[in-house]
N, C-alpha and C positions, 0 to 999 in steps of 0.2 A: 619420465613416466607420470609423475605427479601432475605436471602441467597438462599432459594429454587427458588424464582423468578429469581434471577441473574443466578443461575446455569442452570436452564432450558434454559434461553436465550443464555448463553455461549455454552452450549452443542449443541444446534441447530445451532448456529453460526458456530461451528466446522463442523457439518454435511453439512451445506450449502456450506462452503468453499470446502470441499472434493468433492462435486458434481459439483459446479459451475466452479472450476478451469479447470478440464479436458474438460467440455462442452465448455468453452470459447476458448480452443485451437482447438476444433473440429468445432464448429459452428460459431465462431466469437465473438469478444469482444462486439460489439454493442448489438447483440441480447440478450446475457446473462446479460448485464448491464441493459437493459430495463426491461427484465423479472424479475430480482432481485428487481428493484425499484418498479415494479407493485406488487410483493408479499408483500413487506414491507408496501406499501400503503394500500392494501386491509386488511391485518391482523392488521395493526395499527388502522384502524377505527373499525374493529370488536372487538378489545380489549376494546374499550370504551363502547361497547354494551354487554360485557360479563355479563351474569346473575348470575354467581357464580365464586368462585376462581378457580375451576377446568376448567371452560371454559376460564378464563383469562389465565391460564397456557397453555392451548391448543392454544389459539390465539397468545400468545407470542412465542410459539413454531414456528408458521408460520413466525412471524417477524424475529426470529433468523435464519430460513432457508433463508429468503430473504436477510438479512443483510450479510449473509455468502458470497454472490456474489457481494457485493457493492464495493469491492476493485478491481474488474476487471477493472473499469475505470482508476485506478491508473496505471496498466500495459499498458492500451491503450494510456494514455498520454505519458508514457515513450517511447513508440514506435513512437511517433511523434516528439519528441524533439531532437534538435542538441546536440551533445556531450558536447559542451562547457557550455550549460545552463541547461542541463537536471536535475541536482541535485537541483538547485535553484527553478525551476518551479515545480518540484514534491513537494517541501516543500510548495510552494504557495498553491497547491491543498490540502495538509494536514492541512493547516491553517483553512479550512472550518470545519474540525472536531472540532477544538477549538471553533469556532463560534457556532456550533451546540450544544456543551456541555453547553456553556454559555446560549444559548437560552432555553434549557430544564430547567435549574435551574431557569431562570427568569420566565418562565411560571409557574413553581411550586410555586415560591415565590409570584407571583401576584394572582394566581387563585386557589391554593389548598384550602385555607380556605373558599373562597366565592363560588367557582364552583365545588370543589371536584376533585377527581383524574380522573374522566371520561372526564371532560372538558380539563384538562391538557393533557390527552392522545390524544384527538382530535386535540388540538393545536400543539402537537409535530408531528402529521401526516401531517399537512398542508404543511410544507416545502418539504416533500417527494412527495406530489402531484404536487407541482410546478416543482420539478426536473424531475418527470416522464413526464410531458408535454414538458419540454425543451429538455430532452434526446431523446424523440420520434421524435422530429422535427429536432434538430440540431446536435446531437451526430453522428460523422462519424465513419466508420469502420477503423480499422488499415490498412494502406497501406502495412505494412510488412506482416500482416496476409493474405491479399488479394494476394500478390505475392507468398506467401508460398503455397497457394491453387491454383496457376496458374490462378487466376482471374485478369489477367494483365491489361486488358482494364479498368476495374473498378478502379484499382490502379492508372493508368495513368490519368483518369478523375478526381480522387480525388486530386492527386498531382497538376494537372493544376489549379483546383479550389482554392486550398490553396495558390498557387503561385500568382494567381490573387488577392486574398484577401489581400495578403501581398505586393502588388504592385511590384511583380517580375514575370511578366507573362512569361510563356514558349511558345515555338513555338506551333502553333495550330496543326501541324502534328506530335505531340508527340505520339508515338505508342509503346506499349509493347505487343508483340504478344505471348511470351512464357517466361518461367523462368527456369533457370538451377537449378532445385530443385526436387529431387526425392520424391514426396509426396505419391507415391504408397507404401502401407504397413504401412503408418503412419497416416491413417485416424483416428485410435483409439489411444488415448493417455491415458495411465494408469500410476499408481504409480510405476509399475514394471520397467518403463524406468529408474528410479533413482537407481535401484539396479545393473545396468550394470557397468562393470569395466571401468569407465571413470574418468576424472579429477574431475568432480562434486562429485563423490562418496566420495572422501576424505574430502569434505566439509560438508557432510550431518550431521554427529554427532555434530560438533561444531556449525553449523548453527541452527540445531534444538534446541540445548541447549540455544543458544543466544535468539531465539524466545521464548522458554519456560520462560527464565529468565525475558525478558522484559514484557511478558504477565502477569506473576505472579507479577512482581515488579510494573509495571505501574498500573494495576487494584488494586493491593494491596495498593498502595499509595492513589489512588482515594478513595477506601473504607475506608482506615484508616482516611483520612480527614473527611469523613462523620461521622465516629464513634467518632472522637474527637469533632466535632462540633454539636453533638446531645446531647439531655438531655432526659432521660427516667424516668418515674414515674410508680411505680407498687403499686397496693393495692390488696386486696382480690378479688375484683370484676372486675377490669378493668386495663389494661396496656396501657399506652399512650407513644407516642414517638414524640417529636418535634425537627425539624431541624432548625439550624441557617442558613437560606438560604442566608443571606447577606454575611456571611463569606465564605460559600461554593461557592457563585458566585465569590467573590473576588479571592479565591484560584484557581478556575477553569480558571478564566480569565488570570491568570499569565502564562498560556500556550501560550498566544500570544507572550510573551517575548521569549519563547523557539523557536517559529516559526521564529521570527525576528533574533535571534542568529544563527539559522541554515541557514537562507538565506545568511548570510554573511560569514559563516564558511564552509559550505558543499563543496564549490568549491575550495577555496584557500588551505585548509588543508587536504581535502580528507574525504572519508566516514569512514575509519577505525579509524583514529585519533579522529574524532568527536565522534564516538561510544564509544571509550575508555574513553574519557574525561567525557561524560555525565553519563556513567555507574558508573565511579568512584565517581563523585560528588553526584549522587543519593545515592550510597551505604554509603558514609560517612555522608551526611547530614541527612539521615533518622534516624540515631542513636540519634540525638539531639531532636527528637520528644518526646522521653521518659524523657528528662531532664527538671526538673522544671524551669520555667522562666516566665518572664512577658508576658502579652497578646501580646504586640507589638513585642517582640522578637520571640515569638512563631509564630506569623503570618509571620514574615520574614523567619524563618527557613522552615515553611510549604511551602512558595512560592518557595524557593530554591529547595526543594525536588520535588515539582510538575514540575518545569521547567526542572530539570535534568532528571526526569523520562520520560517526554515528549520528550526531546531531544534524549535520547537513543532510544525511540520508532520510531521517525521520521527518524533518520539516518539509522536504521536497515531496514526500509521499502525501502529506496532509494537503498541501497546496494543490497538487495535481488532482486529487479526488474532488476538490471543490470547484475546479475551473469548468469541467465539462457538464453538460446537462444530463439528466437521467438516461435519455434515449441513447446517448453516445458515451456514457461515463466509462463503462468497462472496456469498450473498444479504444477510447482515447488513452486510458490508463495503460492498456496493453501496448499501444504504439510507443508511448513514452518509455515503458519498461523494456521494450525491445532495444532501444538505444542504450539503456543501462546494461542490458545483457551483452551488447556489443562491446561496451567498455570493459566489463568484467571478463569477457572472453579474451580480450587482448592483454590485460594486465599480467597474467601468468607468464607470458612470453618475455616480458621485461623483468619481472621480479625474479624468475627462476633462471634467468640467463647468467651463465658464468662470466660472460664478457661485460656485464653491467655491474659496476661497483655499487656499494651501498650509497655512496655520494651521488652517483648518476641517478639511481632510482629515486632518491629523496628529492633531487632537483626536478625530475619529471613529475613526480607526484605533487610537488609544490605548484608547478605551472598548471597542471590540470585543475587543481582546486581553485586557483586564481581565475582561470577561464570560467569555471562554473560560477564563481562569485560575480564576475562582471555580467554574465548572461542573465543572472538572477534579477538584475536591475531592470530588465525588459519585461518581467512578468508582473501581472497585476496583484495587488493585495486581495486576498480572498477572505480575510477575517470578517465575520458578520454577513457574508454573502449567502443569499438563498441559493440552494443547490441548482435551481432551475431558472434563476435570474440571468439575463444576458451579461456579458463581460463589461459592457459600458456602465452598468450600475453596480458592479461588484465591489468597488472601493467605497462607494457612498450609498448604502441601502437606505431607502426612504423610511424613516422611523418617526412616528408621531405618537404622543401619549395623550390620552384623554383622562377624565376624572374617574372613569370606571374600568379602564383597561388599556391595552396597547394595541395599536394598529400598525401592521407592517405591510407595505405594498411594494410590488415589483412587477416588472414586465416579463412575462414568461416566454418560454420557447414557442416560436411560431406566431408571435403577436398576441398571445393570451395575456390578459391582465389578471393578476392574482392578488387578492387581498384577504386578510383574515383579522378577526377580532375575537378575543377570548376573555371572558370575565371570570375570575376565580374568587371564591369565598372559602376561607378555611381550607385551602389546598384542594378544594373540590370544584370540578367544572360544573357551574350552575346554569350558564346560558352561553350560547354561541350564535354568531351571525356571520357566516362565512360566504363569500361570493367569489365565484370564478366566472369570468366572462371573457369573451374574445371573439375574434373574427376568423372562424375556421374556413378553410378553402372550400370545403364541401357543405358548409352551413349545417353541421351536425348539432345534436342536442347540447345544450349548455347546462351547467350545474348551478343550482341555487340552493342555499342552505337556510332553513328556517329555524326559528327558536326551538330549542330542545330536541330537534331531530334533524337529520340530513336527508333530503330527498331531491330528486332531479326532475326537471321539466324540459320539454322539447321546445325551447325558445329559439326563435329565428332572429338573426341579426339583420 
């Protein structure tokens, strides 16, 4: 029954991602994020009121659909961050996943015996309610997405507000009147976009395998720890199952160490090397779960496995968000996550099977992590990559330094050339000269930025 509950949740998580990804690329990151949180909140409370197991599955169905769109804020944050700190701050965000996991285990430990599962379900929905209120009020839209949709003034207002909050105010006459981006014909985003003969297509198979591997491996490790730390008793009339919540809490809390390691590793050594390291460690260490050892030694090995599995998870999320251009980012991320959900959907059947010994489960998890590691070798390094630069330049972004500032140039989506130059004095923006030029298929207006303000002209190529 536990496997059935988990599989229903994972299957609808997959469906939610397949729907929410394209919708976020069409209608915006904020709207889809808030709607997703609302769905999780409503069906979370309804789950606590379920009169039967069938209703419980139906309500968890709704929770899965909502959670399927909860990673859209991850892409939203990626589109705000500077290249030099993007990986680190995305890991900060993922750290709240670990806090949430620890919170759920703590609520179950404290309330399951006294208040029952319904009270635990209500308490796990409370943080979602808080996030819904905060997101509705404070969550901004992505300026990259706004520019993509030619909502230039909204993007300018948002950028000005962010600059003021960070004590780097821009000129009040900042104006963005148009955008060199042919959005006509791209209002509808579908998964067929990823079947076109582009550089991304070469990455699809290894990327999908990597996501499947860490989905199967990560959730397999989590469920394996639950299996190891549970004790079951069966008789002719009743079957009972008790969980060692203290050990489960300690084991899940070790993911904090994975977050801390990633914060210090993701920028200096890059995304791909980080993924390779954690996939390898997870694959090797999970084998020792089946080896007889003392309780203390087993807890140490279990912690290493959980840390490594979480590290592979987090670094894969960061790399994926950086590979796709803004127009396709949420959809591409959704497609990759669908394969992760497929892996996590299948893992409970192995972990919870009475025919599969701990040794067999450990061996399969080792193999899955190793497959993920080898497929990672086919992915490009995205450290330092401009989010809308093509994959051919992702590993070696063109960076040149002058005596007064830094100039970063890259080839944008659809043949657009993007360059920027910012001069700072005493942490204040004093002068900028940014140029976006390109060859749009419909020869639309191009943007040119002049000293001390940004304005646009209808320049023909």
